[in-house]
N, C-alpha and C positions, 0 to 999 in steps of 0.2 A: 410744555412748550407749544406755542401756537403754530399753525401751519406756516405762517410767515417766518417765524423764528427758525423753523426746521429748514425751510427753503433757503434762508439766508445762511445758516450754518453749512448747508450743502454747498452753496456757492463758494464760501470761504475755503472749505476743505478741498473742493475741486481746484481752486486757484493755487492753493498750497501744493497740491500734488503736481500741478504743472510746473511751478517754479522749482520744486525739488527735482523733478525729472530733468529739467534743463540744466540745473546745477550738477547733477550726477553725470549727465552727458558731457559737460564741460570738463569735469575732473577726469573722466575716462579717456577723453580724446585730446585734451589740451587746447581745444577751440574756446575762444574767449566767451565767457558767460554773458557779458553785456551784449555782444553781437547776437548770440543765439536768442537771448530774451527779446531784444529789439526786433529781430526777424519774426519771431512768433507773434509779437504784438501787431506788427504791420500786416502779417499774413492772415491771422485769424482772430485778433483781439484776445489771444490766449484761450480760444475755444477749441478743444480737441475734436469736436464734432462738426466743425465748420465745413461748408461745401460751397464751391464756386458755382455761380449760375451759368458761366460762359465756357467752362471747360471741365475736365475730369478732376481738377484740383480739390483735394480733400484733406482734412485734418489740421493739426496744429501748425504745420509748416506748408500746407497746401501743395503737397506733392501731386503732380499729375501721374497718371497710370504708368507711363513708360519710365519716368524718372524714379518712381518708387520701385518698380521691378528691377531696375538697373542697380540701385543702391543696395537692395536686399540681396540681389544676386552676388554683388561684389563683397559685401560686408556682413551679411546675415550670419554666416557661420561663426564669426567672432563673438556673436551675442546670443548663442543658443538657438539660432534660427536656421540651422543647417537644413532642416526639413523643407523650409521655404526656398532657400537658395538652390537646393538640388532640384526643385520642381520647375524652376524658371529656365527657359530655353530661349535661343535666338533663332529667328528664321534667316533666310538667305539675304534679306534686306537689312538685317541687323536689329529688327524689332523684337522686343522681349514678349514672351507669351508663356502661359501656363495651360497645358492641355486639359487638365481636369477643371471644369468650371467651379465646382464646390471649393476645391483647393485654392483656385485663383481668388475667389471671393474672401477666403480666410486670410490670404496674404494682403489683399487690398484693404481689408478691415483693420490691419495693424496700424494704418495711418491714423486711426482714431485713438490709439494707445499712447498716452503721453510719453512714457519711458522709451518705447520703441521709436516713435516719431522723432523725439529729441536726439537720441544717439545717432539715428540715421541722418538727421539734418546736420549734425556735427561732422560725421564722416564725409558727407556730401560736401560740406564747406571745405574740409581739409583737401579733399580731391580737387575741388574747383580751384583752391588757392594754388596748389601745385601746378595745375594746368595753365591758369592765367599767367603766373609768373614765368613759366617756361615760354609762353607765346609773346608776352608783352615786354619781357626783359626788365621788369621792375617789380617792386613789392606790391602785392595786391592789397588795397585798402578795403575796409569793411563794406563800403558802398559797391565796390567792384564784386565782392563775394555775393552781395545781394543781387546784383545784376546777373551773375552767373546762375544763381538759383532761379531767378525770374525768367531769364531768356535761354537758359542752358549755357554750358561753358563756351561752346562754339559761338553761340549768338552774342554772348558778352564780349568775346574777343572781336567779333565783327563790329559791334557797337562801339567799343572803346577805340579800336583802330580808326574807325570812321570819325570819331569825335576828335582824335588827335590831329587828323588832317583838316577837318572842317567842323568846329564845335557848333556852328550855327545851322548845320544841316538838319533836315527834318528826321526825327527819330522814326516816324512811321515809314519813311522811304527806305530806311536801312533794314528795319525788321518788321515788314508789313504784317506778317501773320500774328505776331505779338500785339501789334497795334490794333488789329481787328478785334482781338479778345479783350483788350484793356484800353478802351477808348479814353477813359478818364485820366489815364497816365500820359497817353501820347497826344491828347488834344486838350485845348483849354475849353472854358465854358461856352465860348463863341464858336467852337468847332475848328479853330485854327490849329494846325500841327505845331507841337512844341519841338524845340531844338534838342539835339543830343545833349548839350551842356545843361539845358534847363531840366531835362529829365533826370540826368545823373545827380544834379545838385538839389533836387527837390526832395 
């Protein structure tokens, strides 16, 4: 086998592992496979080692540090990660932290493990769905779940409530921190702020 053939086969096997991990997460949690697959495609192009340039977002589902620590803290014990969940604490401001730097790095590195990242993304989506529906008073659609992953559940509620009132309002004005980190989503190529409706529908 040539070096090219070996590299090609590795790529196929890696892609198969990712889709198998997503399918397994869907079966274990009941979260729709197509939603999970689509989210991973958007977030990382199915690359488990992807890293964002503008934030701490890492892995197949581009979890930022705080979101990852939160979901591991809440659901890790269900998936044999009790050691990680027990190491995660919250300070007085509600931020998650791990006192041991080596252990913290081990927990953060799990974002690059397709099976762990996929099942945590599924659990995170289920949590967000319940939160959104309780606050919005309607069924959460897949795009709403993506907004919750992207903006945080509270940010998504703020975004969606603002859109219900004024769909043409600037998304950057509603969630400015997210807009600063993701200019290509919140602004068009000419630098004009995109509307809430335009962002949700794109």
